[in-house]
FIKOLZA-1660 file (N, C-alpha, C; in steps of 0.1 Angstrom, whole numbers, plus 5000, padded with zeros to 4 digits):
% residues 249
   i   px   py   pz ch aa at
   1 4960 5186 5072  A  M  N
   1 4955 5177 5062  A  M CA
   1 4965 5166 5061  A  M  C
   2 4961 5152 5063  A  D  N
   2 4969 5141 5063  A  D CA
   2 4970 5135 5050  A  D  C
   3 4961 5138 5039  A  I  N
   3 4962 5135 5026  A  I CA
   3 4957 5147 5017  A  I  C
   4 4966 5150 5006  A  R  N
   4 4963 5161 4999  A  R CA
   4 4957 5156 4984  A  R  C
   5 4945 5159 4981  A  I  N
   5 4939 5154 4970  A  I CA
   5 4939 5165 4959  A  I  C
   6 4944 5164 4947  A  T  N
   6 4944 5175 4938  A  T CA
   6 4939 5168 4924  A  T  C
   7 4929 5177 4918  A  H  N
   7 4926 5172 4904  A  H CA
   7 4932 5181 4894  A  H  C
   8 4940 5175 4885  A  N  N
   8 4946 5183 4876  A  N CA
   8 4942 5177 4861  A  N  C
   9 4931 5182 4858  A  G  N
   9 4922 5177 4846  A  G CA
   9 4919 5163 4848  A  G  C
  10 4924 5154 4839  A  P  N
  10 4922 5140 4840  A  P CA
  10 4931 5133 4848  A  P  C
  11 4940 5139 4855  A  I  N
  11 4950 5132 4865  A  I CA
  11 4945 5136 4880  A  I  C
  12 4943 5126 4887  A  L  N
  12 4940 5127 4901  A  L CA
  12 4952 5125 4909  A  L  C
  13 4958 5134 4917  A  D  N
  13 4970 5134 4924  A  D CA
  13 4965 5132 4939  A  D  C
  14 4971 5119 4945  A  I  N
  14 4968 5116 4960  A  I CA
  14 4981 5116 4966  A  I  C
  15 4983 5125 4975  A  Q  N
  15 4997 5124 4983  A  Q CA
  15 4994 5124 4997  A  Q  C
  16 5001 5114 5003  A  L  N
  16 5001 5113 5017  A  L CA
  16 5010 5123 5024  A  L  C
  17 5004 5131 5034  A  T  N
  17 5011 5142 5039  A  T CA
  17 5010 5143 5054  A  T  C
  18 5014 5132 5060  A  R  N
  18 5014 5131 5075  A  R CA
  18 5028 5130 5081  A  R  C
  19 5037 5139 5079  A  P  N
  19 5052 5137 5083  A  P CA
  19 5054 5134 5098  A  P  C
  20 5045 5140 5106  A  D  N
  20 5048 5138 5120  A  D CA
  20 5045 5124 5124  A  D  C
  21 5039 5116 5117  A  A  N
  21 5037 5103 5120  A  A CA
  21 5041 5093 5109  A  A  C
  22 5051 5098 5101  A  K  N
  22 5059 5091 5091  A  K CA
  22 5048 5084 5081  A  K  C
  23 5038 5093 5078  A  N  N
  23 5029 5089 5068  A  N CA
  23 5022 5076 5072  A  N  C
  24 5020 5074 5084  A  A  N
  24 5013 5061 5088  A  A CA
  24 4998 5062 5085  A  A  C
  25 4991 5053 5082  A  L  N
  25 4977 5053 5078  A  L CA
  25 4968 5050 5090  A  L  C
  26 4959 5061 5093  A  N  N
  26 4949 5058 5104  A  N CA
  26 4935 5056 5097  A  N  C
  27 4926 5054 5106  A  Q  N
  27 4912 5050 5101  A  Q CA
  27 4907 5062 5092  A  Q  C
  28 4910 5073 5096  A  A  N
  28 4904 5085 5088  A  A CA
  28 4912 5086 5075  A  A  C
  29 4924 5083 5074  A  M  N
  29 4930 5082 5061  A  M CA
  29 4925 5071 5053  A  M  C
  30 4923 5060 5058  A  Y  N
  30 4917 5048 5051  A  Y CA
  30 4905 5052 5045  A  Y  C
  31 4895 5060 5053  A  H  N
  31 4883 5064 5049  A  H CA
  31 4884 5073 5036  A  H  C
  32 4894 5082 5036  A  T  N
  32 4895 5092 5027  A  T CA
  32 4901 5086 5014  A  T  C
  33 4910 5075 5015  A  L  N
  33 4916 5068 5003  A  L CA
  33 4905 5059 4997  A  L  C
  34 4898 5052 5005  A  A  N
  34 4887 5044 4999  A  A CA
  34 4877 5053 4992  A  A  C
  35 4871 5062 4998  A  D  N
  35 4862 5071 4992  A  D CA
  35 4867 5078 4979  A  D  C
  36 4880 5082 4978  A  T  N
  36 4886 5089 4967  A  T CA
  36 4888 5079 4955  A  T  C
  37 4893 5067 4959  A  L  N
  37 4894 5057 4948  A  L CA
  37 4880 5052 4943  A  L  C
  38 4871 5051 4951  A  N  N
  38 4859 5046 4948  A  N CA
  38 4851 5057 4937  A  N  C
  39 4852 5070 4942  A  Q  N
  39 4846 5081 4934  A  Q CA
  39 4853 5082 4921  A  Q  C
  40 4867 5081 4921  A  A  N
  40 4874 5082 4907  A  A CA
  40 4871 5071 4898  A  A  C
  41 4868 5059 4903  A  N  N
  41 4865 5048 4896  A  N CA
  41 4851 5050 4888  A  N  C
  42 4842 5058 4895  A  Q  N
  42 4830 5062 4890  A  Q CA
  42 4829 5073 4881  A  Q  C
  43 4841 5080 4879  A  S  N
  43 4841 5094 4873  A  S CA
  43 4848 5092 4857  A  S  C
  44 4841 5096 4849  A  P  N
  44 4846 5093 4834  A  P CA
  44 4856 5105 4832  A  P  C
  45 4856 5115 4841  A  E  N
  45 4865 5125 4838  A  E CA
  45 4881 5122 4843  A  E  C
  46 4882 5112 4851  A  T  N
  46 4894 5109 4858  A  T CA
  46 4900 5096 4849  A  T  C
  47 4912 5098 4844  A  R  N
  47 4918 5088 4836  A  R CA
  47 4929 5082 4842  A  R  C
  48 4935 5087 4851  A  V  N
  48 4948 5082 4858  A  V CA
  48 4949 5089 4871  A  V  C
  49 4955 5081 4880  A  I  N
  49 4958 5083 4894  A  I CA
  49 4973 5083 4898  A  I  C
  50 4978 5094 4904  A  V  N
  50 4991 5093 4908  A  V CA
  50 4991 5093 4923  A  V  C
  51 4998 5081 4930  A  L  N
  51 4998 5080 4943  A  L CA
  51 5013 5083 4949  A  L  C
  52 5014 5090 4959  A  R  N
  52 5028 5093 4963  A  R CA
  52 5028 5097 4978  A  R  C
  53 5039 5098 4984  A  G  N
  53 5042 5102 4997  A  G CA
  53 5050 5116 4998  A  G  C
  54 5059 5116 5007  A  L  N
  54 5067 5128 5009  A  L CA
  54 5082 5124 5003  A  L  C
  55 5090 5133 5002  A  P  N
  55 5104 5130 4997  A  P CA
  55 5111 5122 5007  A  P  C
  56 5108 5122 5019  A  E  N
  56 5116 5114 5029  A  E CA
  56 5110 5101 5034  A  E  C
  57 5096 5100 5030  A  I  N
  57 5089 5088 5033  A  I CA
  57 5078 5086 5024  A  I  C
  58 5075 5073 5020  A  F  N
  58 5063 5070 5013  A  F CA
  58 5051 5067 5022  A  F  C
  59 5052 5057 5030  A  C  N
  59 5041 5054 5040  A  C CA
  59 5048 5045 5051  A  C  C
  60 5045 5049 5063  A  G  N
  60 5049 5041 5075  A  G CA
  60 5043 5029 5079  A  G  C
  61 5033 5025 5071  A  G  N
  61 5023 5013 5075  A  G CA
  61 5011 5018 5082  A  G  C
  62 5006 5011 5090  A  N  N
  62 4993 5012 5098  A  N CA
  62 4997 5020 5111  A  N  C
  63 4989 5029 5114  A  D  N
  63 4991 5038 5127  A  D CA
  63 4990 5027 5138  A  D  C
  64 5001 5029 5146  A  M  N
  64 5001 5021 5158  A  M CA
  64 4992 5023 5168  A  M  C
  65 4987 5035 5169  A  Q  N
  65 4976 5039 5178  A  Q CA
  65 4963 5032 5175  A  Q  C
  66 4961 5030 5162  A  D  N
  66 4948 5024 5157  A  D CA
  66 4950 5007 5160  A  D  C
  67 4962 5002 5159  A  F  N
  67 4964 4990 5165  A  F CA
  67 4960 4987 5179  A  F  C
  68 4965 4997 5188  A  V  N
  68 4961 4996 5201  A  V CA
  68 4946 4996 5202  A  V  C
  69 4939 5006 5195  A  A  N
  69 4924 5007 5197  A  A CA
  69 4919 4994 5193  A  A  C
  70 4923 4989 5181  A  I  N
  70 4916 4975 5176  A  I CA
  70 4917 4965 5186  A  I  C
  71 4931 4964 5193  A  S  N
  71 4934 4953 5203  A  S CA
  71 4924 4955 5215  A  S  C
  72 4918 4967 5216  A  Q  N
  72 4910 4970 5227  A  Q CA
  72 4895 4968 5224  A  Q  C
  73 4892 4965 5211  A  G  N
  73 4879 4962 5207  A  G CA
  73 4872 4971 5196  A  G  C
  74 4881 4982 5191  A  M  N
  74 4875 4989 5181  A  M CA
  74 4876 4980 5168  A  M  C
  75 4866 4983 5160  A  A  N
  75 4866 4976 5147  A  A CA
  75 4874 4983 5136  A  A  C
  76 4878 4975 5125  A  D  N
  76 4886 4982 5115  A  D CA
  76 4875 4987 5105  A  D  C
  77 4871 4998 5106  A  F  N
  77 4861 5003 5098  A  F CA
  77 4863 5007 5084  A  F  C
  78 4877 5010 5081  A  H  N
  78 4880 5014 5066  A  H CA
  78 4891 5009 5060  A  H  C
  79 4900 5001 5069  A  G  N
  79 4913 4996 5063  A  G CA
  79 4909 4985 5052  A  G  C
  80 4901 4976 5055  A  E  N
  80 4897 4966 5044  A  E CA
  80 4889 4973 5032  A  E  C
  81 4881 4983 5035  A  R  N
  81 4874 4989 5024  A  R CA
  81 4886 4996 5014  A  R  C
  82 4895 5002 5021  A  F  N
  82 4907 5007 5011  A  F CA
  82 4913 4997 5004  A  F  C
  83 4916 4985 5010  A  M  N
  83 4922 4975 5002  A  M CA
  83 4915 4970 4992  A  M  C
  84 4901 4967 4994  A  K  N
  84 4892 4964 4984  A  K CA
  84 4891 4974 4972  A  K  C
  85 4890 4987 4975  A  S  N
  85 4889 4998 4966  A  S CA
  85 4900 4998 4956  A  S  C
  86 4912 4995 4962  A  L  N
  86 4926 4995 4954  A  L CA
  86 4924 4984 4943  A  L  C
  87 4920 4972 4948  A  V  N
  87 4919 4960 4940  A  V CA
  87 4908 4962 4927  A  V  C
  88 4898 4969 4932  A  E  N
  88 4888 4970 4923  A  E CA
  88 4888 4982 4914  A  E  C
  89 4899 4992 4916  A  C  N
  89 4900 5004 4908  A  C CA
  89 4904 4999 4894  A  C  C
  90 4897 5005 4884  A  E  N
  90 4899 5002 4869  A  E CA
  90 4907 5012 4862  A  E  C
  91 4910 5023 4872  A  I  N
  91 4918 5034 4865  A  I CA
  91 4932 5031 4867  A  I  C
  92 4941 5034 4858  A  P  N
  92 4955 5031 4860  A  P CA
  92 4961 5039 4871  A  P  C
  93 4968 5032 4880  A  I  N
  93 4974 5040 4891  A  I CA
  93 4990 5041 4890  A  I  C
  94 4996 5051 4891  A  V  N
  94 5011 5054 4891  A  V CA
  94 5016 5058 4904  A  V  C
  95 5026 5051 4909  A  A  N
  95 5030 5054 4923  A  A CA
  95 5045 5059 4922  A  A  C
  96 5048 5069 4931  A  S  N
  96 5061 5074 4932  A  S CA
  96 5065 5072 4947  A  S  C
  97 5076 5064 4949  A  V  N
  97 5080 5061 4963  A  V CA
  97 5095 5067 4966  A  V  C
  98 5095 5075 4976  A  S  N
  98 5107 5079 4982  A  S CA
  98 5109 5074 4997  A  S  C
  99 5120 5070 5001  A  G  N
  99 5121 5066 5015  A  G CA
  99 5114 5054 5018  A  G  C
 100 5112 5050 5031  A  P  N
 100 5106 5038 5034  A  P CA
 100 5091 5037 5030  A  P  C
 101 5088 5025 5026  A  A  N
 101 5075 5020 5024  A  A CA
 101 5073 5008 5033  A  A  C
 102 5065 5008 5044  A  V  N
 102 5065 4999 5054  A  V CA
 102 5051 4992 5054  A  V  C
 103 5050 4979 5056  A  G  N
 103 5037 4973 5058  A  G CA
 103 5030 4974 5047  A  G  C
 104 5017 4981 5049  A  I  N
 104 5008 4982 5038  A  I CA
 104 5013 4993 5028  A  I  C
 105 5024 5001 5032  A  G  N
 105 5030 5008 5023  A  G CA
 105 5037 5001 5012  A  G  C
 106 5040 4988 5015  A  T  N
 106 5047 4980 5004  A  T CA
 106 5036 4972 4998  A  T  C
 107 5027 4966 5005  A  T  N
 107 5017 4955 4999  A  T CA
 107 5007 4963 4991  A  T  C
 108 5004 4976 4993  A  M  N
 108 4996 4982 4984  A  M CA
 108 5001 4983 4970  A  M  C
 109 5015 4984 4970  A  L  N
 109 5022 4986 4956  A  L CA
 109 5020 4974 4947  A  L  C
 110 5015 4963 4952  A  Q  N
 110 5011 4951 4943  A  Q CA
 110 5000 4955 4934  A  Q  C
 111 4992 4963 4938  A  F  N
 111 4979 4966 4930  A  F CA
 111 4979 4979 4922  A  F  C
 112 4991 4986 4923  A  V  N
 112 4993 4998 4913  A  V CA
 112 4999 4993 4900  A  V  C
 113 4999 5002 4890  A  D  N
 113 5003 4996 4878  A  D CA
 113 5015 5000 4872  A  D  C
 114 5021 5011 4878  A  V  N
 114 5036 5015 4875  A  V CA
 114 5041 5021 4886  A  V  C
 115 5054 5018 4891  A  V  N
 115 5059 5023 4902  A  V CA
 115 5073 5027 4899  A  V  C
 116 5076 5042 4903  A  Y  N
 116 5089 5046 4903  A  Y CA
 116 5094 5049 4917  A  Y  C
 117 5105 5047 4919  A  S  N
 117 5112 5050 4932  A  S CA
 117 5125 5058 4931  A  S  C
 118 5128 5064 4943  A  S  N
 118 5139 5071 4944  A  S CA
 118 5150 5060 4949  A  S  C
 119 5163 5063 4948  A  P  N
 119 5174 5053 4954  A  P CA
 119 5174 5051 4968  A  P  C
 120 5167 5060 4976  A  S  N
 120 5165 5059 4990  A  S CA
 120 5152 5050 4995  A  S  C
 121 5145 5045 4984  A  A  N
 121 5133 5038 4988  A  A CA
 121 5137 5025 4994  A  A  C
 122 5130 5020 5004  A  V  N
 122 5132 5006 5011  A  V CA
 122 5119 5001 5013  A  V  C
 123 5117 4989 5010  A  F  N
 123 5104 4982 5012  A  F CA
 123 5106 4972 5023  A  F  C
 124 5096 4973 5033  A  K  N
 124 5095 4965 5045  A  K CA
 124 5081 4960 5048  A  K  C
 125 5081 4947 5052  A  T  N
 125 5069 4940 5056  A  T CA
 125 5072 4934 5070  A  T  C
 126 5072 4941 5082  A  P  N
 126 5077 4936 5096  A  P CA
 126 5064 4930 5103  A  P  C
 127 5055 4922 5097  A  F  N
 127 5044 4916 5102  A  F CA
 127 5047 4907 5113  A  F  C
 128 5054 4898 5112  A  V  N
 128 5056 4888 5122  A  V CA
 128 5064 4895 5134  A  V  C
 129 5072 4906 5131  A  H  N
 129 5079 4913 5142  A  H CA
 129 5068 4919 5151  A  H  C
 130 5057 4922 5147  A  L  N
 130 5048 4930 5153  A  L CA
 130 5036 4920 5158  A  L  C
 131 5039 4906 5158  A  G  N
 131 5030 4897 5161  A  G CA
 131 5018 4895 5151  A  G  C
 132 5020 4899 5140  A  L  N
 132 5010 4900 5131  A  L CA
 132 5011 4890 5119  A  L  C
 133 5002 4892 5108  A  C  N
 133 5004 4883 5096  A  C CA
 133 5003 4891 5084  A  C  C
 134 5004 4885 5072  A  P  N
 134 5004 4892 5059  A  P CA
 134 4990 4898 5057  A  P  C
 135 4989 4910 5050  A  E  N
 135 4976 4915 5046  A  E CA
 135 4977 4920 5032  A  E  C
 136 4967 4926 5026  A  M  N
 136 4965 4931 5013  A  M CA
 136 4968 4919 5003  A  M  C
 137 4963 4907 5007  A  A  N
 137 4967 4895 4997  A  A CA
 137 4981 4892 4996  A  A  C
 138 4990 4897 5003  A  S  N
 138 5003 4895 5002  A  S CA
 138 5007 4879 5005  A  S  C
 139 4999 4874 5011  A  S  N
 139 5001 4860 5015  A  S CA
 139 5001 4850 5002  A  S  C
 140 4993 4854 4991  A  T  N
 140 4993 4849 4979  A  T CA
 140 5001 4855 4967  A  T  C
 141 5000 4868 4968  A  E  N
 141 5004 4877 4957  A  E CA
 141 5019 4882 4955  A  E  C
 142 5025 4883 4969  A  F  N
 142 5038 4888 4970  A  F CA
 142 5047 4879 4962  A  F  C
 143 5047 4866 4964  A  V  N
 143 5056 4857 4958  A  V CA
 143 5056 4857 4944  A  V  C
 144 5044 4860 4938  A  K  N
 144 5042 4863 4922  A  K CA
 144 5051 4873 4917  A  K  C
 145 5054 4883 4924  A  V  N
 145 5061 4895 4920  A  V CA
 145 5076 4894 4922  A  V  C
 146 5079 4890 4935  A  V  N
 146 5093 4891 4940  A  V CA
 146 5100 4877 4941  A  V  C
 147 5093 4866 4939  A  G  N
 147 5097 4853 4941  A  G CA
 147 5097 4847 4954  A  G  C
 148 5098 4834 4954  A  Q  N
 148 5095 4826 4968  A  Q CA
 148 5104 4830 4978  A  Q  C
 149 5116 4831 4975  A  R  N
 149 5128 4832 4985  A  R CA
 149 5126 4847 4991  A  R  C
 150 5126 4857 4981  A  K  N
 150 5125 4871 4988  A  K CA
 150 5111 4873 4996  A  K  C
 151 5101 4869 4989  A  A  N
 151 5087 4870 4996  A  A CA
 151 5087 4864 5011  A  A  C
 152 5093 4851 5012  A  K  N
 152 5095 4845 5025  A  K CA
 152 5104 4854 5035  A  K  C
 153 5115 4858 5029  A  E  N
 153 5125 4865 5037  A  E CA
 153 5117 4879 5043  A  E  C
 154 5109 4885 5035  A  M  N
 154 5104 4896 5039  A  M CA
 154 5090 4895 5047  A  M  C
 155 5083 4886 5042  A  L  N
 155 5070 4883 5051  A  L CA
 155 5072 4875 5064  A  L  C
 156 5083 4867 5065  A  L  N
 156 5085 4859 5077  A  L CA
 156 5096 4866 5086  A  L  C
 157 5106 4870 5079  A  L  N
 157 5116 4876 5088  A  L CA
 157 5117 4892 5087  A  L  C
 158 5109 4898 5080  A  G  N
 158 5109 4912 5080  A  G CA
 158 5121 4919 5074  A  G  C
 159 5128 4910 5064  A  A  N
 159 5140 4916 5058  A  A CA
 159 5135 4928 5050  A  A  C
 160 5144 4939 5047  A  P  N
 160 5141 4948 5038  A  P CA
 160 5144 4945 5024  A  P  C
 161 5138 4953 5014  A  M  N
 161 5141 4952 5001  A  M CA
 161 5146 4966 4996  A  M  C
 162 5157 4967 4990  A  T  N
 162 5162 4979 4985  A  T CA
 162 5156 4983 4972  A  T  C
 163 5158 4996 4968  A  A  N
 163 5153 5000 4955  A  A CA
 163 5160 4992 4945  A  A  C
 164 5172 4988 4945  A  E  N
 164 5179 4981 4934  A  E CA
 164 5174 4966 4935  A  E  C
 165 5171 4960 4946  A  E  N
 165 5165 4947 4945  A  E CA
 165 5151 4948 4940  A  E  C
 166 5144 4958 4944  A  A  N
 166 5130 4959 4938  A  A CA
 166 5130 4961 4923  A  A  C
 167 5139 4967 4917  A  L  N
 167 5141 4969 4903  A  L CA
 167 5145 4956 4897  A  L  C
 168 5154 4948 4902  A  A  N
 168 5159 4937 4897  A  A CA
 168 5148 4925 4897  A  A  C
 169 5139 4926 4907  A  L  N
 169 5129 4916 4910  A  L CA
 169 5116 4920 4901  A  L  C
 170 5117 4932 4897  A  G  N
 170 5104 4935 4890  A  G CA
 170 5093 4942 4898  A  G  C
 171 5096 4945 4910  A  F  N
 171 5086 4951 4919  A  F CA
 171 5084 4966 4915  A  F  C
 172 5095 4973 4910  A  I  N
 172 5092 4986 4906  A  I CA
 172 5096 4988 4890  A  I  C
 173 5094 4998 4885  A  N  N
 173 5096 5000 4871  A  N CA
 173 5109 5007 4868  A  N  C
 174 5113 5016 4876  A  Q  N
 174 5125 5025 4874  A  Q CA
 174 5129 5032 4887  A  Q  C
 175 5142 5034 4888  A  I  N
 175 5147 5042 4899  A  I CA
 175 5152 5056 4894  A  I  C
 176 5149 5066 4900  A  S  N
 176 5151 5081 4897  A  S CA
 176 5153 5089 4909  A  S  C
 177 5162 5099 4907  A  Q  N
 177 5162 5110 4918  A  Q CA
 177 5150 5118 4919  A  Q  C
 178 5142 5117 4907  A  T  N
 178 5130 5126 4908  A  T CA
 178 5118 5116 4904  A  T  C
 179 5115 5108 4914  A  P  N
 179 5104 5098 4909  A  P CA
 179 5089 5105 4906  A  P  C
 180 5087 5116 4914  A  D  N
 180 5075 5124 4912  A  D CA
 180 5075 5128 4898  A  D  C
 181 5085 5133 4893  A  D  N
 181 5084 5139 4879  A  D CA
 181 5081 5127 4869  A  D  C
 182 5088 5116 4871  A  L  N
 182 5085 5104 4862  A  L CA
 182 5071 5100 4863  A  L  C
 183 5066 5100 4875  A  A  N
 183 5051 5096 4876  A  A CA
 183 5041 5104 4871  A  A  C
 184 5044 5118 4871  A  F  N
 184 5035 5127 4864  A  F CA
 184 5037 5127 4849  A  F  C
 185 5049 5124 4844  A  Q  N
 185 5052 5122 4830  A  Q CA
 185 5044 5111 4824  A  Q  C
 186 5045 5100 4832  A  C  N
 186 5037 5086 4828  A  C CA
 186 5023 5090 4828  A  C  C
 187 5017 5096 4839  A  A  N
 187 5003 5099 4841  A  A CA
 187 4999 5107 4829  A  A  C
 188 5006 5117 4825  A  E  N
 188 5003 5126 4813  A  E CA
 188 5002 5117 4801  A  E  C
 189 5012 5109 4800  A  Q  N
 189 5010 5100 4787  A  Q CA
 189 4998 5091 4788  A  Q  C
 190 4994 5085 4799  A  I  N
 190 4983 5077 4800  A  I CA
 190 4970 5086 4798  A  I  C
 191 4970 5097 4802  A  S  N
 191 4959 5106 4802  A  S CA
 191 4955 5110 4787  A  S  C
 192 4965 5107 4778  A  Q  N
 192 4963 5111 4763  A  Q CA
 192 4958 5099 4756  A  Q  C
 193 4958 5086 4762  A  L  N
 193 4953 5073 4755  A  L CA
 193 4940 5073 4756  A  L  C
 194 4933 5064 4747  A  P  N
 194 4920 5063 4748  A  P CA
 194 4914 5056 4762  A  P  C
 195 4906 5065 4769  A  P  N
 195 4902 5060 4783  A  P CA
 195 4894 5048 4784  A  P  C
 196 4885 5045 4775  A  K  N
 196 4876 5033 4775  A  K CA
 196 4885 5021 4772  A  K  C
 197 4894 5023 4763  A  A  N
 197 4903 5010 4758  A  A CA
 197 4913 5008 4770  A  A  C
 198 4916 5018 4778  A  M  N
 198 4926 5017 4791  A  M CA
 198 4920 5009 4802  A  M  C
 199 4907 5014 4805  A  R  N
 199 4899 5007 4815  A  R CA
 199 4896 4993 4811  A  R  C
 200 4891 4991 4799  A  I  N
 200 4889 4976 4795  A  I CA
 200 4901 4968 4797  A  I  C
 201 4913 4973 4791  A  S  N
 201 4924 4965 4792  A  S CA
 201 4930 4962 4807  A  S  C
 202 4929 4972 4816  A  K  N
 202 4931 4969 4829  A  K CA
 202 4923 4959 4836  A  K  C
 203 4910 4961 4832  A  R  N
 203 4900 4951 4838  A  R CA
 203 4902 4937 4832  A  R  C
 204 4906 4936 4820  A  M  N
 204 4909 4922 4815  A  M CA
 204 4921 4916 4821  A  M  C
 205 4931 4924 4823  A  L  N
 205 4944 4920 4830  A  L CA
 205 4941 4914 4845  A  L  C
 206 4930 4919 4851  A  S  N
 206 4928 4914 4865  A  S CA
 206 4916 4907 4868  A  S  C
 207 4907 4906 4857  A  R  N
 207 4894 4901 4860  A  R CA
 207 4894 4887 4865  A  R  C
 208 4904 4878 4861  A  Q  N
 208 4903 4864 4865  A  Q CA
 208 4906 4863 4880  A  Q  C
 209 4914 4872 4885  A  D  N
 209 4918 4872 4898  A  D CA
 209 4910 4880 4909  A  D  C
 210 4901 4889 4904  A  K  N
 210 4896 4899 4914  A  K CA
 210 4888 4893 4923  A  K  C
 211 4878 4884 4922  A  A  N
 211 4870 4877 4932  A  A CA
 211 4879 4869 4942  A  A  C
 212 4889 4864 4937  A  R  N
 212 4898 4856 4946  A  R CA
 212 4906 4865 4954  A  R  C
 213 4910 4876 4949  A  L  N
 213 4918 4885 4956  A  L CA
 213 4911 4892 4968  A  L  C
 214 4897 4895 4965  A  L  N
 214 4888 4900 4976  A  L CA
 214 4887 4891 4985  A  L  C
 215 4884 4879 4982  A  R  N
 215 4883 4869 4994  A  R CA
 215 4895 4867 5001  A  R  C
 216 4906 4867 4996  A  T  N
 216 4919 4866 5002  A  T CA
 216 4921 4876 5013  A  T  C
 217 4918 4889 5008  A  I  N
 217 4920 4900 5018  A  I CA
 217 4909 4899 5030  A  I  C
 218 4897 4895 5027  A  E  N
 218 4887 4893 5037  A  E CA
 218 4893 4881 5048  A  E  C
 219 4898 4870 5041  A  D  N
 219 4904 4859 5050  A  D CA
 219 4915 4864 5058  A  D  C
 220 4924 4871 5052  A  E  N
 220 4937 4875 5058  A  E CA
 220 4932 4885 5070  A  E  C
 221 4922 4895 5066  A  N  N
 221 4919 4904 5077  A  N CA
 221 4912 4898 5089  A  N  C
 222 4905 4887 5087  A  V  N
 222 4900 4880 5099  A  V CA
 222 4910 4876 5109  A  V  C
 223 4921 4870 5102  A  E  N
 223 4933 4864 5111  A  E CA
 223 4941 4876 5116  A  E  C
 224 4941 4887 5107  A  L  N
 224 4950 4900 5111  A  L CA
 224 4943 4905 5125  A  L  C
 225 4929 4908 5125  A  I  N
 225 4923 4912 5137  A  I CA
 225 4925 4904 5148  A  I  C
 226 4925 4891 5146  A  K  N
 226 4928 4882 5158  A  K CA
 226 4942 4884 5163  A  K  C
 227 4950 4885 5154  A  R  N
 227 4966 4886 5157  A  R CA
 227 4966 4900 5164  A  R  C
 228 4960 4911 5160  A  I  N
 228 4960 4924 5167  A  I CA
 228 4957 4922 5181  A  I  C
 229 4947 4915 5184  A  R  N
 229 4941 4914 5197  A  R CA
 229 4949 4903 5205  A  R  C
 230 4958 4896 5199  A  S  N
 230 4966 4887 5207  A  S CA
 230 4975 4892 5216  A  S  C
 231 4979 4883 5227  A  D  N
 231 4990 4889 5235  A  D CA
 231 5003 4892 5229  A  D  C
 232 5006 4884 5219  A  E  N
 232 5019 4886 5212  A  E CA
 232 5020 4899 5206  A  E  C
 233 5009 4904 5198  A  A  N
 233 5008 4917 5190  A  A CA
 233 5008 4926 5201  A  A  C
 234 5000 4926 5213  A  K  N
 234 5000 4936 5223  A  K CA
 234 5013 4938 5229  A  K  C
 235 5021 4928 5230  A  E  N
 235 5035 4931 5236  A  E CA
 235 5043 4937 5225  A  E  C
 236 5042 4933 5213  A  A  N
 236 5051 4937 5203  A  A CA
 236 5048 4953 5201  A  A  C
 237 5035 4956 5200  A  V  N
 237 5032 4971 5196  A  V CA
 237 5036 4979 5208  A  V  C
 238 5034 4974 5222  A  S  N
 238 5038 4981 5233  A  S CA
 238 5052 4983 5233  A  S  C
 239 5061 4974 5230  A  A  N
 239 5075 4974 5230  A  A CA
 239 5080 4984 5220  A  A  C
 240 5071 4985 5207  A  F  N
 240 5076 4994 5197  A  F CA
 240 5073 5007 5203  A  F  C
 241 5062 5011 5208  A  L  N
 241 5058 5024 5213  A  L CA
 241 5067 5029 5224  A  L  C
 242 5072 5018 5233  A  Q  N
 242 5079 5024 5243  A  Q CA
 242 5094 5022 5241  A  Q  C
 243 5097 5020 5229  A  K  N
 243 5111 5018 5223  A  K CA
 243 5121 5008 5232  A  K  C
 244 5115 4996 5234  A  R  N
 244 5121 4986 5242  A  R CA
 244 5122 4973 5235  A  R  C
 245 5130 4963 5238  A  P  N
 245 5129 4950 5231  A  P CA
 245 5115 4942 5236  A  P  C
 246 5109 4936 5226  A  A  N
 246 5097 4928 5230  A  A CA
 246 5102 4915 5237  A  A  C
 247 5093 4911 5246  A  K  N
 247 5096 4898 5253  A  K CA
 247 5084 4889 5250  A  K  C
 248 5087 4877 5243  A  F  N
 248 5077 4867 5241  A  F CA
 248 5078 4855 5249  A  F  C
 249 5069 4850 5256  A  S  N
 249 5070 4839 5263  A  S CA
 249 5070 4827 5255  A  S  C
% end
């Protein structure tokens, strides 16, 4: 099972559990995540979601084999659907991050409400290195969270952001040796608050931007699919899988 989903009363626990692939997300996982978020959003019983990975890694980004399949003509059936479901979710989401959060593992965190991380957490967006471009509305939203200089350093150069930097820039809420514990403590607190007031408040905080964000995701993904199918990305992904330096003409 690549994703473990547990209902603890009003708390929905979503854990990425694919250690053999460094918690990289494939189409099946995007499908499960999108369906789970959409169902939770319609459930009056679910009051808060905890999203977490494993102690050694949060998320390794998109599955490279999926990139290869998309480069050969496969459609992105569920990736965009997951992105939209996260933006449209009116239930508070608390994330716990340990180890690397790569690509969409970082950009998805723009749309969760509270983030705790371990000291080992590191946030990376190596899109250009792979011949790709920003996704998950990071082309417009990332700069709002971490500032222009850090956003460009990460999105253009693929520079990492440490947990300490992320805390100083306001990308995460707190660093802890036990981020899962903090996430569940926060979730328990949220679950005791008035649920309708919570949903309305979250909706109010995002309603001005939601339609624009969904359009941005669509526009980015049109370009992203073109990039995945480009010669540059094919060479970059092949070099990554073959563990060799990429060669760009």
